[in-house]
DSSP file (Angstrom, degrees, kcal/mol; ACC not computed):
  #  RESIDUE AA STRUCTURE BP1 BP2  ACC     N-H-->O    O-->H-N    N-H-->O    O-->H-N    TCO  KAPPA ALPHA  PHI   PSI    X-CA   Y-CA   Z-CA
    1    1 A M              0   0    0      0, 0.0     2,-0.2     0, 0.0    48,-0.0   0.000 360.0 360.0 360.0 133.1   99.6  100.0   89.7
    2    2 A R    >>  -     0   0    0      1,-0.1     4,-1.4    43,-0.1     3,-0.6  -0.502 360.0-129.8 -81.6 147.2   96.1   99.3   90.8
    3    3 A A  H 3> S+     0   0    0      1,-0.2     4,-2.7     2,-0.2     5,-0.2   0.829 109.4  62.1 -62.1 -31.8   93.8  102.0   92.1
    4    4 A S  H 3> S+     0   0    0      1,-0.2     4,-2.2     2,-0.2    -1,-0.2   0.847  99.7  54.7 -64.5 -32.4   93.0   99.7   95.1
    5    5 A H  H <> S+     0   0    0     -3,-0.6     4,-2.0     2,-0.2    -1,-0.2   0.943 111.4  43.6 -63.4 -48.0   96.7   99.9   96.0
    6    6 A V  H  X S+     0   0    0     -4,-1.4     4,-2.5     1,-0.2    -2,-0.2   0.922 113.9  50.1 -63.8 -45.4   96.6  103.7   96.1
    7    7 A L  H  X S+     0   0    0     -4,-2.7     4,-2.2     1,-0.2    -1,-0.2   0.868 108.8  53.0 -64.1 -35.8   93.3  103.8   97.9
    8    8 A G  H  X S+     0   0    0     -4,-2.2     4,-1.8     2,-0.2    -1,-0.2   0.915 110.2  47.2 -63.7 -43.4   94.6  101.4  100.5
    9    9 A L  H  X S+     0   0    0     -4,-2.0     4,-2.8     1,-0.2    -2,-0.2   0.900 111.9  50.5 -64.3 -40.5   97.6  103.6  101.2
   10   10 A L  H  X S+     0   0    0     -4,-2.5     4,-2.9     2,-0.2    -1,-0.2   0.885 105.6  56.9 -65.1 -37.3   95.4  106.6  101.4
   11   11 A A  H  < S+     0   0    0     -4,-2.2     4,-0.4     2,-0.2    -1,-0.2   0.925 112.2  41.3 -59.8 -44.0   93.2  104.9  103.8
   12   12 A V  H >< S+     0   0    0     -4,-1.8     3,-0.9     1,-0.2     4,-0.4   0.925 115.9  50.4 -68.1 -43.6   96.1  104.3  106.1
   13   13 A G  H 3< S+     0   0    0     -4,-2.8     3,-0.4     1,-0.3    -2,-0.2   0.850 116.2  40.4 -63.8 -35.3   97.5  107.8  105.5
   14   14 A L  T >< S+     0   0    0     -4,-2.9     3,-1.9     1,-0.2    -1,-0.3   0.413  86.9  97.2 -94.4   1.6   94.2  109.4  106.3
   15   15 A A  T <  S+     0   0    0     -3,-0.9    -1,-0.2    -4,-0.4    -2,-0.2   0.831  82.8  53.8 -58.6 -31.2   93.4  107.2  109.2
   16   16 A A  T >  S+     0   0    0     -3,-0.4     3,-1.7    -4,-0.4    -1,-0.3   0.525  81.1  98.8 -81.1  -4.4   94.7  109.8  111.5
   17   17 A V  T <  S+     0   0    0     -3,-1.9     3,-0.4     1,-0.3    -1,-0.2   0.910  85.7  39.3 -54.3 -52.4   92.5  112.5  110.1
   18   18 A P  T >  S+     0   0    0      0, 0.0     3,-1.6     0, 0.0    -1,-0.3  -0.016  74.8 127.3 -91.2  37.5   89.7  112.4  112.7
   19   19 A V  T <   +     0   0    0     -3,-1.7    -2,-0.1     1,-0.3     3,-0.1   0.683  51.3  84.6 -64.3 -17.2   92.1  112.0  115.6
   20   20 A A  T 3   +     0   0    0     -3,-0.4     2,-1.9     1,-0.2    -1,-0.3   0.667  65.6  93.7 -59.6 -12.9   90.5  114.9  117.4
   21   21 A A    <   +     0   0    0     -3,-1.6     2,-0.4     3,-0.1    60,-0.3  -0.272  52.7 122.0 -82.1  53.7   87.8  112.5  118.7
   22   22 A L  S >  S-     0   0    0     -2,-1.9     3,-2.8    58,-0.1    58,-0.2  -0.939  78.5 -80.4-112.8 141.1   89.5  111.7  122.0
   23   23 A A  T 3  S-     0   0    0     56,-2.3    55,-0.2    -2,-0.4    54,-0.1  -0.033 110.8  -7.2 -45.6 130.7   87.6  112.3  125.2
   24   24 A S  T 3  S+     0   0    0     53,-0.5    -1,-0.3     2,-0.1    54,-0.1   0.622 113.5  95.6  55.7  19.2   87.8  116.0  126.2
   25   25 A H  S <  S+     0   0    0     -3,-2.8     2,-0.3    52,-0.4    -2,-0.2   0.096  84.4  32.6-119.2  21.5   90.3  116.8  123.4
   26   26 A G        -     0   0    0     51,-0.1     2,-0.4    -4,-0.1   102,-0.1  -0.974  69.1-123.2-162.2 172.3   87.8  118.0  120.9
   27   27 A K        -     0   0    0     -2,-0.3    45,-0.2   100,-0.2     2,-0.2  -0.949  32.1-105.5-126.2 147.0   84.5  119.8  120.3
   28   28 A V  S    S+     0   0    0     -2,-0.4     2,-0.3    43,-0.1    45,-0.2  -0.484  81.1  50.8 -65.3 135.9   81.4  118.7  118.5
   29   29 A G  E    S-A   72   0A   0     43,-1.8    43,-2.9    -2,-0.2     2,-0.4  -0.897  92.6 -15.0 136.2-162.2   81.1  120.4  115.1
   30   30 A L  E     -AB  71 157A   0    127,-3.0   126,-3.6    -2,-0.3   127,-1.0  -0.641  53.9-172.8 -87.3 129.4   82.9  121.2  111.9
   31   31 A W  E     -AB  70 155A   0     39,-2.4    39,-2.1    -2,-0.4     2,-0.5  -0.940  19.1-144.1-120.4 141.6   86.7  120.7  111.8
   32   32 A D  E     -AB  69 154A   0    122,-2.7   122,-2.4    -2,-0.4     2,-0.5  -0.924  22.3-169.5 -97.3 128.9   89.2  121.5  109.1
   33   33 A I  E     -AB  68 153A   0     35,-3.1    35,-2.8    -2,-0.5     2,-0.5  -0.983   5.4-161.3-126.0 123.1   91.9  118.9  108.9
   34   34 A T  E     -AB  67 152A   0    118,-2.8   118,-2.0    -2,-0.5     2,-0.4  -0.893   8.6-172.7-108.1 130.5   95.1  119.4  106.9
   35   35 A V  E     -AB  66 151A   0     31,-3.1    31,-2.6    -2,-0.5     2,-0.5  -0.979  12.3-166.4-126.3 132.4   97.2  116.5  105.9
   36   36 A S  E     -AB  65 150A   0    114,-3.0   114,-2.2    -2,-0.4     2,-0.4  -0.983  18.3-168.1-116.2 119.9  100.6  116.5  104.2
   37   37 A M  E     -cB  62 149A   0     27,-1.5    26,-3.7    24,-0.7    27,-0.5  -0.897  12.5-174.1-117.2 135.5  101.5  113.0  102.9
   38   38 A S  E     + B   0 148A   0    110,-2.0   110,-2.2    -2,-0.4    24,-0.1  -0.985  11.7 165.4-129.2 122.1  104.9  111.7  101.6
   39   39 A M    >   +     0   0    0     -2,-0.4     3,-1.6   108,-0.2   108,-0.2  -0.738   5.7 176.9-131.6  82.5  105.2  108.3  100.1
   40   40 A P  T 3  S+     0   0    0      0, 0.0    -1,-0.1     0, 0.0   107,-0.1   0.748  78.2  52.9 -64.5 -24.2  108.6  108.2   98.3
   41   41 A N  T 3  S+     0   0    0    105,-0.5   106,-0.1     2,-0.1    -2,-0.0   0.502  78.0 119.3 -88.0  -3.0  108.4  104.6   97.2
   42   42 A M    <   -     0   0    0     -3,-1.6     3,-0.1   104,-0.2    -3,-0.1  -0.463  66.6-124.6 -68.4 123.7  105.0  104.9   95.6
   43   43 A P        -     0   0    0      0, 0.0     2,-0.1     0, 0.0    -1,-0.1  -0.277  33.3 -93.0 -65.2 154.0  105.3  104.0   91.9
   44   44 A Q        -     0   0    0      1,-0.1     0, 0.0     0, 0.0     0, 0.0  -0.440  38.1-124.9 -67.8 138.4  104.1  106.5   89.4
   45   45 A I        -     0   0    0     -2,-0.1    -1,-0.1    -3,-0.1     5,-0.1  -0.720  29.6-108.9 -85.0 129.8  100.5  106.1   88.4
   46   46 A P    >>  -     0   0    0      0, 0.0     4,-2.5     0, 0.0     3,-0.5  -0.293  29.7-116.2 -56.2 142.6  100.0  105.7   84.6
   47   47 A P  H 3> S+     0   0    0      0, 0.0     4,-2.3     0, 0.0     5,-0.2   0.831 113.3  53.4 -53.7 -37.8   98.3  108.9   83.2
   48   48 A D  H 3> S+     0   0    0      2,-0.2     4,-1.8     1,-0.2     5,-0.1   0.905 111.8  44.7 -67.4 -39.2   95.2  107.0   82.1
   49   49 A Q  H <> S+     0   0    0     -3,-0.5     4,-2.5     2,-0.2    -1,-0.2   0.889 112.2  52.7 -69.4 -38.5   94.6  105.5   85.5
   50   50 A L  H  X S+     0   0    0     -4,-2.5     4,-2.5     1,-0.2    -2,-0.2   0.906 108.5  50.5 -61.8 -41.9   95.3  108.9   87.2
   51   51 A A  H  X S+     0   0    0     -4,-2.3     4,-2.2    -5,-0.2    -1,-0.2   0.896 110.6  49.3 -63.2 -40.8   92.8  110.5   84.9
   52   52 A K  H  X S+     0   0    0     -4,-1.8     4,-1.3     2,-0.2    -2,-0.2   0.910 111.4  49.1 -64.4 -41.7   90.2  107.9   85.8
   53   53 A M  H  <>S+     0   0    0     -4,-2.5     5,-2.7     1,-0.2     3,-0.3   0.913 111.0  49.3 -65.3 -41.9   90.9  108.4   89.5
   54   54 A K  H ><5S+     0   0    0     -4,-2.5     3,-1.5     1,-0.2    -1,-0.2   0.891 107.5  55.3 -62.7 -38.8   90.6  112.1   89.2
   55   55 A A  H 3<5S+     0   0    0     -4,-2.2    -1,-0.2     1,-0.3    -2,-0.2   0.806 106.1  52.2 -63.2 -29.1   87.3  111.7   87.4
   56   56 A M  T 3<5S-     0   0    0     -4,-1.3    -1,-0.3    -3,-0.3    -2,-0.2   0.441 124.8-105.6 -84.9  -0.5   86.0  109.6   90.4
   57   57 A G  T < 5S+     0   0    0     -3,-1.5     2,-0.5     1,-0.3    -3,-0.2   0.600  72.8 143.8  88.3  11.5   87.0  112.5   92.7
   58   58 A V      < -     0   0    0     -5,-2.7     2,-0.5    -6,-0.2    -1,-0.3  -0.762  31.0-165.0 -89.4 123.8   90.1  110.8   94.1
   59   59 A T        -     0   0    0     -2,-0.5     7,-0.0    -3,-0.1    -5,-0.0  -0.934  12.2-144.9-108.6 128.6   93.0  113.1   94.8
   60   60 A I        -     0   0    0     -2,-0.5   -53,-0.0     1,-0.1    -2,-0.0  -0.826  12.6-170.2 -93.7 110.6   96.4  111.7   95.3
   61   61 A P    >   +     0   0    0      0, 0.0     3,-3.0     0, 0.0   -24,-0.7   0.243  27.9 147.8 -89.5  16.8   98.2  113.9   97.9
   62   62 A N  B 3  S-c   37   0A   0      1,-0.3   -24,-0.2   -26,-0.1     3,-0.1  -0.301  84.7  -4.4 -57.0 119.4  101.7  112.4   97.6
   63   63 A G  T 3  S+     0   0    0    -26,-3.7    -1,-0.3     1,-0.3     2,-0.2   0.489 123.9  95.5  76.1   1.6  104.0  115.2   98.3
   64   64 A N  S <  S-     0   0    0     -3,-3.0   -27,-1.5   -27,-0.5     2,-0.4  -0.693  71.0-123.8-118.1 170.6  101.1  117.6   98.5
   65   65 A T  E     -A   36   0A   0     -2,-0.2     2,-0.3   -29,-0.2   -29,-0.2  -0.937  27.1-178.4-114.3 139.5   98.9  119.0  101.2
   66   66 A M  E     -A   35   0A   0    -31,-2.6   -31,-3.1    -2,-0.4     2,-0.4  -0.978  15.3-146.9-136.1 152.5   95.2  118.7  101.3
   67   67 A T  E     -A   34   0A   0     -2,-0.3     2,-0.3   -33,-0.2   -33,-0.2  -0.971  17.3-180.0-120.5 132.7   92.5  119.9  103.6
   68   68 A V  E     -A   33   0A   0    -35,-2.8   -35,-3.1    -2,-0.4     2,-0.4  -0.867  21.8-129.2-123.8 160.3   89.3  118.0  104.4
   69   69 A Q  E     -A   32   0A   0     -2,-0.3     2,-0.4   -37,-0.2   -37,-0.2  -0.908  21.9-173.6-111.5 142.3   86.4  118.8  106.6
   70   70 A H  E     -A   31   0A   0    -39,-2.1   -39,-2.4    -2,-0.4     2,-0.8  -1.000  20.0-139.6-135.8 134.5   85.0  116.4  109.1
   71   71 A C  E     -A   30   0A   0     93,-1.2     2,-0.4    -2,-0.4   -41,-0.2  -0.845  21.5-148.5 -95.4 110.0   81.9  116.7  111.3
   72   72 A M  E     -A   29   0A   0    -43,-2.9   -43,-1.8    -2,-0.8     2,-0.2  -0.648  11.0-149.5 -80.7 127.9   82.7  115.5  114.8
   73   73 A T     >  -     0   0    0     -2,-0.4     4,-2.2   -45,-0.2     5,-0.2  -0.491  26.8-110.5 -89.7 164.9   79.7  113.9  116.5
   74   74 A A  H  > S+     0   0    0      1,-0.2     4,-2.0     2,-0.2     5,-0.1   0.867 120.6  55.4 -60.9 -36.4   79.2  113.9  120.3
   75   75 A Q  H  > S+     0   0    0      2,-0.2     4,-0.8     1,-0.2    -1,-0.2   0.911 107.8  47.4 -64.3 -43.0   79.9  110.2  120.3
   76   76 A E  H >4 S+     0   0    0      1,-0.2     3,-0.8     2,-0.2    -2,-0.2   0.919 112.4  49.2 -63.9 -43.5   83.2  110.7  118.6
   77   77 A V  H 3< S+     0   0    0     -4,-2.2   -53,-0.5     1,-0.2   -52,-0.4   0.861 110.2  51.6 -64.8 -35.1   84.2  113.4  121.0
   78   78 A A  H 3< S+     0   0    0     -4,-2.0    -1,-0.2   -55,-0.2    -2,-0.2   0.625  87.6 108.5 -77.4 -12.6   83.2  111.3  124.0
   79   79 A A    <<  -     0   0    0     -3,-0.8   -56,-2.3    -4,-0.8    -3,-0.0  -0.302  63.2-146.4 -67.2 148.5   85.3  108.3  122.8
   80   80 A D  S    S+     0   0    0    -58,-0.2    -1,-0.1     2,-0.1   -58,-0.1   0.254  80.8  40.9 -96.9  10.3   88.5  107.4  124.7
   81   81 A E  S    S-     0   0    0    -60,-0.3     3,-0.1    -5,-0.2    -2,-0.1  -0.982  93.5 -90.2-151.4 159.0   90.3  106.3  121.7
   82   82 A P        -     0   0    0      0, 0.0   -63,-0.1     0, 0.0     3,-0.1  -0.290  57.0 -86.4 -68.8 159.3   90.7  107.3  118.0
   83   83 A P        -     0   0    0      0, 0.0   -62,-0.0     0, 0.0   -61,-0.0  -0.268  50.4 -99.4 -61.9 151.1   88.3  105.9  115.4
   84   84 A Q        -     0   0    0      1,-0.1     2,-1.5    -3,-0.1     3,-0.1  -0.316  39.2-100.1 -66.5 154.6   89.2  102.6  113.9
   85   85 A M    >   -     0   0    0      6,-0.2     3,-2.1     3,-0.2     6,-0.2  -0.640  40.8-163.0 -78.5  94.0   90.8  102.6  110.5
   86   86 A H  T 3  S+     0   0    0     -2,-1.5     3,-0.2     1,-0.3    -1,-0.2   0.810  82.1  37.8 -52.2 -40.7   87.6  101.8  108.6
   87   87 A Q  T 3  S+     0   0    0      1,-0.2    -1,-0.3   -76,-0.1     2,-0.2   0.289 111.3  61.3-100.3  12.0   89.3  100.8  105.3
   88   88 A S    X   +     0   0    0     -3,-2.1     3,-1.7   -77,-0.1    -3,-0.2  -0.585  48.2 162.7-138.4  75.7   92.2   98.9  106.8
   89   89 A Q  T 3  S+     0   0    0      1,-0.3    -1,-0.1    -3,-0.2    -3,-0.1   0.618  71.8  73.5 -67.7 -12.2   91.1   96.0  109.0
   90   90 A D  T 3  S+     0   0    0     -3,-0.1    20,-2.7    19,-0.1     2,-0.3   0.603  91.1  69.2 -76.0 -11.2   94.7   94.7  108.8
   91   91 A C  E <   +D  109   0A   0     -3,-1.7     2,-0.3    18,-0.3    18,-0.2  -0.827  55.2 172.9-115.3 146.7   96.0   97.4  111.1
   92   92 A N  E     -D  108   0A   0     16,-2.2    16,-2.7    -2,-0.3     2,-0.4  -0.973  30.9-111.1-144.7 162.7   95.5   98.0  114.8
   93   93 A M  E     +D  107   0A   0     -2,-0.3     2,-0.3    14,-0.2    14,-0.2  -0.762  34.6 176.8 -96.6 137.6   96.9  100.4  117.4
   94   94 A Q  E     +D  106   0A   0     12,-3.2    12,-3.1    -2,-0.4    -2,-0.0  -0.876  58.4  29.8-132.4 165.2   99.1   99.1  120.3
   95   95 A N  E    S-     0   0A   0     -2,-0.3     2,-0.3    10,-0.2    -1,-0.2   0.875  77.4-173.0  52.6  42.2  101.0  100.8  123.2
   96   96 A V  E     -     0   0A   0     -3,-0.2     2,-0.4     9,-0.1     9,-0.2  -0.497   5.4-177.7 -71.4 129.7   98.4  103.5  123.3
   97   97 A K  E     -D  104   0A   0      7,-2.9     7,-2.5    -2,-0.3     2,-0.4  -0.997  13.2-178.3-132.8 132.4   99.4  106.3  125.7
   98   98 A M  E     +D  103   0A   0     -2,-0.4     2,-0.4     5,-0.2     5,-0.2  -0.943  14.2 161.1-130.2 109.7   97.4  109.4  126.6
   99   99 A T  E >   -D  102   0A   0      3,-2.2     3,-2.3    -2,-0.4     2,-0.1  -0.986  62.0 -48.2-132.8 124.1   99.1  111.9  129.0
  100  100 A G  T 3  S-     0   0    0     -2,-0.4     0, 0.0     1,-0.3     0, 0.0  -0.322 124.4 -15.5  55.6-125.7   98.0  115.4  129.3
  101  101 A G  T 3  S+     0   0    0     -2,-0.1    23,-3.6    -3,-0.1     2,-0.4   0.063 119.9  91.0 -97.9  24.9   97.7  116.9  125.9
  102  102 A M  E <   -DE  99 123A   0     -3,-2.3    -3,-2.2    21,-0.2     2,-0.4  -0.968  47.4-175.8-127.2 139.7   99.7  114.2  124.1
  103  103 A Y  E     +DE  98 122A   0     19,-2.5    19,-3.0    -2,-0.4     2,-0.3  -0.987   9.7 171.0-126.8 137.4   98.5  110.9  122.5
  104  104 A S  E     +DE  97 121A   0     -7,-2.5    -7,-2.9    -2,-0.4     2,-0.3  -0.992   1.9 164.0-144.6 154.2  100.8  108.3  121.0
  105  105 A A  E     - E   0 120A   0     15,-2.1    15,-3.0    -2,-0.3     2,-0.4  -0.978  32.1-122.5-161.7 153.9  100.4  104.8  119.7
  106  106 A D  E     -DE  94 119A   0    -12,-3.1   -12,-3.2    -2,-0.3     2,-0.5  -0.874  25.0-144.2-100.1 136.5  102.2  102.2  117.6
  107  107 A M  E     -DE  93 118A   0     11,-2.1    11,-2.2    -2,-0.4     2,-0.5  -0.879  14.9-171.4-103.0 129.3  100.4  100.9  114.5
  108  108 A V  E     -DE  92 117A   0    -16,-2.7   -16,-2.2    -2,-0.5     2,-0.5  -0.984   1.5-168.0-123.2 125.5  100.9   97.3  113.6
  109  109 A C  E     +DE  91 116A   0      7,-2.9     7,-2.2    -2,-0.5     2,-0.4  -0.957  13.5 165.5-117.0 124.9   99.5   95.9  110.2
  110  110 A K  E     + E   0 115A   0    -20,-2.7     2,-0.3    -2,-0.5     5,-0.2  -0.892  33.1  96.9-138.5 104.5   99.3   92.2  109.5
  111  111 A G  S    S-     0   0    0      3,-0.7    -2,-0.0    -2,-0.4   -21,-0.0  -0.959  80.4 -79.8-169.5-174.1   97.3   91.1  106.6
  112  112 A S  S    S+     0   0    0     -2,-0.3     3,-0.1     1,-0.2    29,-0.1   0.809 124.0  33.1 -74.9 -30.2   97.0   90.1  103.0
  113  113 A E  S    S+     0   0    0      1,-0.3    28,-2.9    28,-0.1     2,-0.4   0.744 126.3  23.6 -96.8 -26.5   97.2   93.7  101.6
  114  114 A M  E     + F   0 140A   0     26,-0.2    -3,-0.7    27,-0.1     2,-0.4  -0.987  53.4 171.5-149.0 131.0   99.5   95.4  104.1
  115  115 A T  E     +EF 110 139A   0     24,-2.6    24,-3.3    -2,-0.4     2,-0.3  -0.994  39.3  73.5-134.4 143.7  102.2   94.4  106.6
  116  116 A G  E     -EF 109 138A   0     -7,-2.2    -7,-2.9    -2,-0.4     2,-0.3  -0.947  60.3 -98.2 149.8-168.2  104.4   96.7  108.6
  117  117 A S  E     +EF 108 137A   0     20,-2.2    20,-2.6    -2,-0.3     2,-0.3  -0.950  28.7 167.3-146.4 164.5  104.5   99.1  111.5
  118  118 A G  E     -EF 107 136A   0    -11,-2.2   -11,-2.1    -2,-0.3     2,-0.4  -0.922  25.1-117.7-161.6-175.7  104.3  102.7  112.3
  119  119 A H  E     -EF 106 135A   0     16,-1.3    16,-2.4    -2,-0.3     2,-0.4  -0.996  13.3-160.3-141.2 143.7  103.9  105.3  115.0
  120  120 A L  E     +EF 105 134A   0    -15,-3.0   -15,-2.1    -2,-0.4     2,-0.4  -0.989  10.7 177.6-125.7 131.5  101.3  108.0  115.6
  121  121 A A  E     -EF 104 133A   0     12,-2.3    12,-2.2    -2,-0.4     2,-0.4  -0.999   2.9-177.3-136.0 133.7  101.9  111.0  117.9
  122  122 A V  E     -EF 103 132A   0    -19,-3.0   -19,-2.5    -2,-0.4     2,-0.5  -0.990  11.4-159.3-132.6 137.9   99.4  113.9  118.4
  123  123 A I  E     -EF 102 131A   0      8,-3.2     8,-2.0    -2,-0.4     2,-0.7  -0.979  10.0-152.3-116.8 126.6   99.7  117.1  120.5
  124  124 A Y  E     - F   0 130A   0    -23,-3.6     6,-0.2    -2,-0.5     3,-0.1  -0.877  11.4-174.5 -99.9 112.9   96.5  118.8  121.6
  125  125 A N  E    S-     0   0A   0      4,-1.2     2,-0.3    -2,-0.7    -1,-0.2   0.881  72.5 -44.3 -69.5 -38.2   97.0  122.5  122.1
  126  126 A N  E >  S- F   0 129A   0      3,-1.4     3,-0.9  -101,-0.1    -1,-0.2  -0.886  79.6 -64.3-170.1-167.3   93.4  122.8  123.4
  127  127 A D  T 3  S+     0   0    0     -2,-0.3  -100,-0.2     1,-0.2     3,-0.1   0.424 130.8  46.9 -80.5   5.7   90.0  121.4  122.5
  128  128 A T  T 3  S+     0   0    0      1,-0.2    27,-2.1  -102,-0.1     2,-0.3   0.396 112.1  43.0-122.5   0.8   90.0  123.4  119.2
  129  129 A Q  E <   +FG 126 154A   0     -3,-0.9    -3,-1.4    25,-0.2    -4,-1.2  -0.996  53.0 158.5-148.8 141.5   93.5  122.6  117.8
  130  130 A Y  E     -FG 124 153A   0     23,-2.0    23,-2.4    -2,-0.3     2,-0.3  -0.973  11.7-169.1-150.2 163.8   95.8  119.6  117.4
  131  131 A S  E     +FG 123 152A   0     -8,-2.0    -8,-3.2    -2,-0.3     2,-0.3  -0.977  16.3 152.6-149.4 158.9   98.8  118.6  115.3
  132  132 A G  E     -FG 122 151A   0     19,-2.7    19,-2.3    -2,-0.3     2,-0.3  -0.975  30.0-123.2-170.0-177.5  100.6  115.3  114.8
  133  133 A K  E     -FG 121 150A   0    -12,-2.2   -12,-2.3    -2,-0.3     2,-0.4  -0.997  13.3-167.1-145.7 141.5  102.7  113.0  112.7
  134  134 A M  E     -FG 120 149A   0     15,-2.7    15,-3.2    -2,-0.3     2,-0.3  -0.999   6.3-171.1-130.8 134.7  102.3  109.4  111.5
  135  135 A T  E     -FG 119 148A   0    -16,-2.4   -16,-1.3    -2,-0.4     2,-0.3  -0.909   3.1-177.5-121.5 152.9  105.0  107.2  110.1
  136  136 A F  E     +FG 118 147A   0     11,-2.2    11,-2.5    -2,-0.3     2,-0.4  -0.989   5.8 178.5-148.7 140.6  104.6  103.7  108.4
  137  137 A S  E     +FG 117 146A   0    -20,-2.6   -20,-2.2    -2,-0.3     2,-0.3  -0.978  39.3  74.1-142.9 130.0  107.1  101.3  107.0
  138  138 A G  E    S-FG 116 145A   0      7,-2.7     7,-3.3    -2,-0.4     2,-0.4  -0.943  75.9 -45.7 169.8-147.1  106.3   97.9  105.5
  139  139 A M  E     -FG 115 144A   0    -24,-3.3   -24,-2.6    -2,-0.3     2,-0.4  -0.966  35.4-172.0-123.0 135.8  104.9   96.2  102.5
  140  140 A T  E >  S-FG 114 143A   0      3,-2.8     3,-1.8    -2,-0.4   -26,-0.2  -0.990  79.5 -16.1-127.6 124.3  101.6   97.0  100.6
  141  141 A H  T 3  S-     0   0    0    -28,-2.9   -27,-0.1    -2,-0.4    -1,-0.1   0.861 130.6 -52.1  50.9  39.7  100.4   94.7   97.9
  142  142 A G  T 3  S+     0   0    0      1,-0.2    -1,-0.3   -29,-0.2   -28,-0.1   0.515 117.2 109.6  80.3   5.6  103.9   93.1   97.8
  143  143 A R  E <  S- G   0 140A   0     -3,-1.8    -3,-2.8     0, 0.0    -1,-0.2  -0.903  74.2-110.5-114.4 142.4  105.8   96.4   97.4
  144  144 A P  E     - G   0 139A   0      0, 0.0     2,-0.4     0, 0.0    -5,-0.3  -0.458  42.9-176.2 -67.0 142.0  108.0   98.1  100.0
  145  145 A E  E     - G   0 138A   0     -7,-3.3    -7,-2.7    -2,-0.1     2,-0.4  -0.999  20.4-177.1-144.6 138.3  106.4  101.2  101.3
  146  146 A T  E     - G   0 137A   0     -2,-0.4  -105,-0.5    -9,-0.2     2,-0.3  -0.978  13.8-178.6-127.2 147.2  107.4  104.1  103.6
  147  147 A M  E     - G   0 136A   0    -11,-2.5   -11,-2.2    -2,-0.4     2,-0.4  -0.998  14.0-171.2-147.8 139.0  105.0  106.9  104.5
  148  148 A T  E     -BG  38 135A   0   -110,-2.2  -110,-2.0    -2,-0.3     2,-0.4  -0.988  11.0-177.2-131.8 125.0  105.2  110.0  106.6
  149  149 A N  E     -BG  37 134A   0    -15,-3.2   -15,-2.7    -2,-0.4     2,-0.4  -0.969   8.4-169.6-119.8 134.3  102.1  112.1  107.3
  150  150 A T  E     +BG  36 133A   0   -114,-2.2  -114,-3.0    -2,-0.4     2,-0.3  -0.948  19.1 173.3-114.2 147.2  101.9  115.3  109.2
  151  151 A F  E     -BG  35 132A   0    -19,-2.3   -19,-2.7    -2,-0.4     2,-0.3  -0.981  17.9-172.1-150.8 158.0   98.5  116.7  110.0
  152  152 A S  E     -BG  34 131A   0   -118,-2.0  -118,-2.8    -2,-0.3     2,-0.4  -0.987   7.2-161.9-149.3 152.8   96.7  119.4  112.0
  153  153 A G  E     -BG  33 130A   0    -23,-2.4   -23,-2.0    -2,-0.3     2,-0.4  -0.989   5.3-175.8-136.5 146.3   93.1  120.1  112.8
  154  154 A H  E     -BG  32 129A   0   -122,-2.4  -122,-2.7    -2,-0.4   -25,-0.2  -0.992  28.4-117.5-144.0 140.7   91.2  123.0  114.0
  155  155 A W  E     -B   31   0A   0    -27,-2.1  -124,-0.3    -2,-0.4     3,-0.1  -0.481  26.1-179.0 -72.9 136.9   87.6  123.5  115.0
  156  156 A I  E     -     0   0A   0   -126,-3.6     2,-0.3     1,-0.4  -125,-0.2   0.839  56.6 -33.7-102.2 -54.9   85.6  125.9  112.8
  157  157 A K  E     -B   30   0A   0   -127,-1.0  -127,-3.0     1,-0.1    -1,-0.4  -0.984  48.7-108.0-165.4 164.5   82.1  126.0  114.3
  158  158 A A  S    S+     0   0    0     -2,-0.3     2,-0.5  -129,-0.3    -1,-0.1   0.830  97.6  76.0 -71.3 -33.7   79.4  123.9  116.0
  159  159 A D        -     0   0    0      1,-0.1  -129,-0.2  -130,-0.1    -2,-0.0  -0.707  59.3-168.6 -86.7 122.7   77.1  123.7  113.0
  160  160 A C    >   -     0   0    0     -2,-0.5     3,-2.0     1,-0.2    -1,-0.1   0.610  17.3-169.7 -84.7 -12.7   78.3  121.2  110.4
  161  161 A G  T 3   -     0   0    0      1,-0.3    -1,-0.2  -131,-0.0   -90,-0.0  -0.396  68.2 -17.5  59.6-128.2   75.9  122.3  107.7
  162  162 A D  T 3  S+     0   0    0     -2,-0.1     2,-0.3     2,-0.0    -1,-0.3   0.428 104.0 117.6 -91.1  -0.1   75.9  119.8  104.8
  163  163 A V    <   -     0   0    0     -3,-2.0   -93,-0.1     1,-0.1    -3,-0.1  -0.531  59.4-136.2 -73.5 129.8   79.3  118.2  105.7
  164  164 A G              0   0    0     -2,-0.3   -93,-1.2   -95,-0.1    -1,-0.1  -0.154 360.0 360.0 -79.1 176.1   78.8  114.5  106.5
  165  165 A H              0   0    0    -95,-0.2   -92,-0.1   -93,-0.0    -1,-0.1   0.406 360.0 360.0 -90.5 360.0   80.3  112.5  109.4
């Protein structure tokens, strides 16, 4: 299994990470975002490739939970839609709905590396907390794939310190 396959899946799986950036549903500053990812069809990574990926700082969260920090900018908070999936140009959001404290969208992927569909739903408790779930089913690099991610975010403080955007 190629490292690019794993990184592509992670890109889709983590695409929902900065979802707090919807107009009036977030605050500028440092956020902790926790993601739990499950990809039952993902083939086992050979130990030598896994060691190389770990040496590069890549953590494979399949079946695990990980927390990342994200610095939300004023521009991200002012946006009326979630950020684009930077590393997955094959996918786009359709049927986007934002009502009250709930956001939902269907994800459609059509490309050379990934085809399939999924759904994203987010509930905003207030401008400092949200939680959600994303599902995906399709093909990645010619292999069948299903993925379920649950995630939550909470605002920590206005000052991001050394954490990048």
